[in-house]
N, C-alpha and C positions, 0 to 999 in steps of 0.2 A: 371532317375534323370538328369536334365540338368546341365551344367557347373556352372551356377550362384549359384544354390542350393548347389552343391558340395563345392564351394568356401566358402559359408556362413557357412557350417558345419565345414569346416576346421578352419575358423576363430574362431568359437565357441569353438572348442577344444583347440585352443591356449589360448583363454581367460580363459577357465576353468582351464588350467594349471597355469596361472598367479594368479588366485583366491586362489591358494594354498599358495601363498607367503604372510605371515602375515605382514600387515603394521607396526605392532609393532616393527619389525626388522629394520625399516628404521630410519635414522637420521631425525632431524626436517626438514632440507632443502629437503632431499629426499622425505619425506612424503608430503610436500607441492607440489613438482614437480609431484609426483605420482598422487595426487588428481587432479591436473590441467589437466594432460595428460589423465587420466581416463575419466574425464568429456568431454574432446574434442572428444574422441572416442565415448562416449555415444551420443553426439550431432549428429555425423555422422550416427550412427545406428538409432537414432530417426528420422532423416530426411528420411532415407530409409524406415522406417515404414510408414511415412506419404505418400511417393510415392506409396508404395504398397497398402495402404488403398484407396488412390485416384484412382488407376488403377482398383481395385476391384469394387469401386463405379461406375466408368465409364463403366465398362463392365456389370454392373448390371442394372444401370439406373432404370427406372420404367417400362420397357417394359417386355412383357411376354417372357419367355424363356431366360431372361438375366442370368448372372452368378449366382447371389444370388437366383433367382427364381428356377433355376435347383436344388439347394441344399435345397430348402424349406424355404427360407428367403425372406421377403418382400422387404428389402432394403439392399444396400451394407454395410451400417454401422452395421446393425444387423448381417450380415455375418462376418464382421471383428471382431465384439465382440465375436462371436462363435469361430472363428479360433484362436484368440489371448488370449481369456479369460480375457480381460480387461473390465473395466466398460463400460456401454453404453455411458456415457458422454465422456470417453476417446476415444472410437471408433468414435463417432460423431465429436470430435475435430480433430482427425487425418484426417477424410474425409474432413472436412471444410477447414482446412489449406492446405490439398493437392489440393483441387479444385482451391484455390487461388494462388498456387505456382508451378503448373506443366504446361507444354506446352500443349495447347489445339489444337483442329482440327476443321476447319470450315466445313460447309456442303459440300464443294467441295474438301475436303481433304487437304487444305492448313494449315500449322502450325500457331497457334496463340500464341502470347507471353502470359506469365502468367498474371493474373489479378494484381498481386503485384510482379513485377519482381525484385525489390530491396530486398524484403523479401526472395524471392525464391533463389536468388544468395547467400545471406548470410546463409540461412538455409542449402542449399545443400553443401555448403563449410564447414559446421560445425562451423561457426562463431557465430551463435546465436542458442538458444534452441527452441524447439517446443512451450514451454509455452509462451515465449516472442513473437514468430511469431504469435501465436493465438491471443494474446492481440492486436498486431498491426493490424492484419487483421480485427478483430471484430470492433475496434473503428473507423478505417478508413472507413469501410463499412457503419457504422452508419452515418458518416459525408458525405459520398460520394454523395448522392443525392443533397446536398446543397453546394457543393464546386466544383471548376473547376479542371480539370485534373492536371494543373500545381500546384495548391495549394495542392492537394493530393500527388503529387510527392515530393514536398518540405517537407511535413510532414513525408512521408514514409522514405525519406533519413535521416532525423534527428532522427527518432525513431529507425531505423536500426543501426545508429551510436551509439545511446544510448544503444541498446541491446547488442552491442559488448563489452561494458565496464561495464554495470550496471546490477543489479539483475532484475528479472521479476517484482517484486513489484515496483521498482522505474520506470521501463519502463511503467507499468500500470498507474502510476501517470502522467508521461509525455504524454502518449497516450490520457488520458482523457482531459488533458489541450489542446492538439491539437484538439481534437474533439469539445470542446467548442469554440475554436478560429475559427474553420472552419464553425461551425454551431451554432452561438450564440442563435438562436431561438429554438434550439432543446431541451433545458433543460425543458421548461414548459410541452411539451408533455410527456417527460420522468417522470416528477414529477407525472403526472396523472397516467401513466402506473405503476409506482412503488407503488403509493398509492393503486391501485386496487389489486396489488399482495401481499400486507401486510397480514399477517395471524399469528394467535397464536392458537395452539392446545394443549389440555391436555388429556392424556389418562387415563386408569384405573389403579388402584394399581396393582403392581406386587406381586409375592409371598413373596418378601423380604420386602414388606410394603412401597415401594417407588413408586411414580407416575411419569411417563415420561411426559415431555412437550417439545415442539419445536415450531419454527416459523420463519418468515422472517420479519426483521425490516426495516422500511424505514430509510433514512439518519438521520432524526431528532431523532427518538428513539435510533438508533445506537449511535449517538453522546452523548445523555444523559447517556446511559448505560456505554459507554466506559469512559466517563469523571468521573462518580462515581466510577467505578471499578479501573481506573488508580490511582485515588487519594487514594483509600483504600489500594492499593498495593505499593504505593510509599515508598521508604526507609526512615525510621525515623518517619513515621506517626504513631500516636498512634492507636492501633487496634480499629476498629469500628465494631458495631453490634455483639459484643462478647456475647455468651450465658454465663450464670453463671458457667456452667460446664467447658467451655473452659477457662474462666477467671481464675478459680481456678487452672486449669491444668497448666496455664502459669504464675501463681503468684509467685513472689519471695519477701521475706521480708529480708531487710538488716538493721542491727543496726549500726548507725553512732557512732563515738567516744563520742558524747555528750549524747548518750542514746536514740536518736530519731529513731523510726522504719520507714523506707522508703519502700513503696511498688513499685514494678516495674512489668510490665506484658509483657511477651514474647508471641507473638501470636503462639499458637500451631497448628493452622489450616493450611491445604495445600492451595495453591493459588486458586484451584477450589472451595474449601469450603468457602474461603473468598468471592469469586465472588458470590457464592450462597447466602451468608448471606447479602451481599450488596443488591442484587436483592430483597431478602425478606424484608430487611429494607425499601427499597424504596416503595414496595407495601404496607407495613404496614403504613408508613407515609402518603401515599396517601389516604388510607382508613380512617385514623384518621382525615384527612383534609376535607373529604367529608361533604358537607353541610355548610361549613364556607364561609364567604365572600372572594372573590378572593383577595382583598387587604390585608387580614389577613394571607394569606398563605406565608410561607417563603420558598424560593427555597433551595433545598438540595444540588444542584450542579449548576455550571454555565457553559454554552456552548457558544462559540463565533461564530457568523456568520460573515463572512468576504466578502465584496463586494467592487468592485472598484467604484470610484466616477463616472466615465463615464457610467458604466453599471447601477448604481443606478439612474442616471439622465435620461438615455434613456429607462429604464425599460426593458432592454434586458440583455443577458449574464447570468453569473452564480455567485453564492456565494458558499462558502465552510464552512462546519461545522467542528469544531475542531476534529481531529483524525478520520475523515470519508473521504474516497477517492472519493466517488460518489458525484458530485456537485448537488446543487439545483438551481433553477432559481433565478435570482435577485429579481423578484417580490415575490417569495416564501420567500426569506430571509427577505424582508421588512415586509411581512405579519407576519412571525414568531416573529419578533422583537416587533410588535405591540400587538399580541395576547398572546404570551407566555413569553415575557420579555427577550428573548435571547439578549445578548449584540451584537450590530451590530457595527463593526469597518470599517470605510471607508479608502480605500487605495489611495495614490497619484500616480502620473505618474511613479515614480521610485519604486513603491512597498513599500513606507515608510508610517507607521501609523503616527497619529498626535503626536507632541512632548509632552511627558508626564514627562520629566526628573525633578527630584528633587535631590538636592545635599545631598544624604544620602549614607551611606556606603553600605546598602543592598537595592536591588531593591524592590520597593513596589509591592503589588499585581497588581495594575493597570499597572505598567511598565512590569511586567512579562506577563500579558495578551497581551500587545502590542508587546512584543518580540515574543510571540507565534504566533501572526498574521503574522509578517514579516518572521520569520525563519521556522515556520511549525513544529518545534521539534528540536532535536539536529542537529546542522548544519554540523557536521562532515560527510564528504562524505561517503555514504553507510550505515550510521547509521539510524535505523528506530525507535529510541526511541521517544515517543510522548512528546509534550511540558510539560505535567503534570509531567514527570519524570525528567525534565531538571533543571539545575541551571543557574542563571544569571552570566555571566562571564564578567569582565571588560576588554575590548580590550586594552586600556591603563590602566595599573594597578592603583588601587586606591592609593596605596602607592607612586606613581609617579605623583599624581595630576589628575589622570583620573576621570572624573565626573561620577556620578551614574545616567546616563540617557540612553535612548534607542539608542541614536546615538553612545554610547560607550559600548553597551552591546550586547552579543550574547547568545543563548541558547546552552548549552552543557550538555549531560547526565553525571552523576558522573564519569563514566569510562573515557570518552573522555576529560572531564574537567581536571581530574588527568593527562591524557596523554599529554595534551597540555602544562601543566606547567612543564613537565619533558621530553620534546622531542624537536626535531629541527623544528617542525611545527610552523608556525606563522600565525596570523590572524590580519587583519586591515580592517578599514572601507573605502570603495571607493563608492562615490555617494550614501551615506546613506545605503549601503548594505555591509554585511560581505564578505570578500575575504580571501582565504587561499593560503599560499606559502608552497608547499610541500618540503620535504627534497631534497637536490641535487641528492641523489641516485634515488629518485622516479621521479624527474622532472629536468633533466639537464638544460632545458631552463630557469628554475626559473621564471615562469610566475605566476602572481597573478590570481587565479581562483575564480569566484563567487561561493558561497556556500549557503546552505539553501534550503528549500523546499516550498517557498511561491507559492501556486497554483494560486492565483490571478495574481501575476507577471508573472508566466509561461504562462498563457493565453494571457496576454498583449503582451509579446514578440513574441508569435507564431502568433498572429494576424498581427503584423508588418511584420514578415518574410513571412507569407502566402500572404500578400497583396502586 
């Protein structure tokens, strides 16, 4: 056993000892610090796993008598899967990230820099996780053939900076925006590829009497399903698609002082059961509508397709469907608006939708759709709540004369809406976009920061930076 392996075993023994310490014994501040430090150690270990997988792959290659071949495995990734007992997808991801982030060797034995040096530096320093690194590598490689090295370098620097402070989900959104900015013509081929991969399969009944089904949805179907499911699960919405048995289980009768009996229904279903019933209801509604004239069919849910004015005019670039992170081509968005009635909203240069304001106390449905376009969901940094869960918040309070229009409104989920009204955080509009001022403890510099997740605006900004 060599020294490196001995050291790793010793570290493992130390960690096993720490695992015996119950987190429940820690105070709140200590628990937060413990969690952060534990994750930092985990990132370093994950980076070492990537390096090891890449080295096994390099020694295996595809040649006869390579490392994996000597042990009876066709590829390095398959050998990594056997050694580590991870899934084949995880083994392949480690190899893929490793290839892009380790120093290579030329045919004459000279060291070559990593394909993604900025990702490599941050990954091996434990500053970003493997998940974020994999997202950055994959999306930049997709845009690579259509962008200059300088453009890729700018995008990589920004994405690594984002990965140092944001979750992988948010990094993925930023990465896709960069991909579209660097390769605006790439969306249409992806549309075709995604369409070919769509599928739905239904199996045979199990002994329990249930039938399994699964599939892969394209962005349009995913947007429709998520929109319907999110609305059904929104707090305060009357339960939909309830069976009579579920309705009776959740029914409560209350007699008012004047003798009137009032019915109220509490949804007794789990979230997964509600999702299933929504799906079944949509299928049933679709079957009932079969054979009717198209003009007589009433949409059960609405999905917004967002596209910038420049992309719509040029016929290039991308559009985004509500609550779906994979973009579609601008031409596809225009086609959907014509053929399926999806609402298409055009964005201006500053990412602002058309002015829809009316001086009413509550935001109208049209205004809420416009806010959803601009904000992309709850604007609170790090919050992933979709627009369908959010409330319209008056930046200048209505009680102080603030108008009820989209220039004075932002989307906040119920939790962060409550938080804003009872905290030191502040929001104001700058250039028709919401900005937040963090508390002095979080930001001693007290700088206004743009917030929101408008993906069209993100693409526009990245095209400017890359250009």
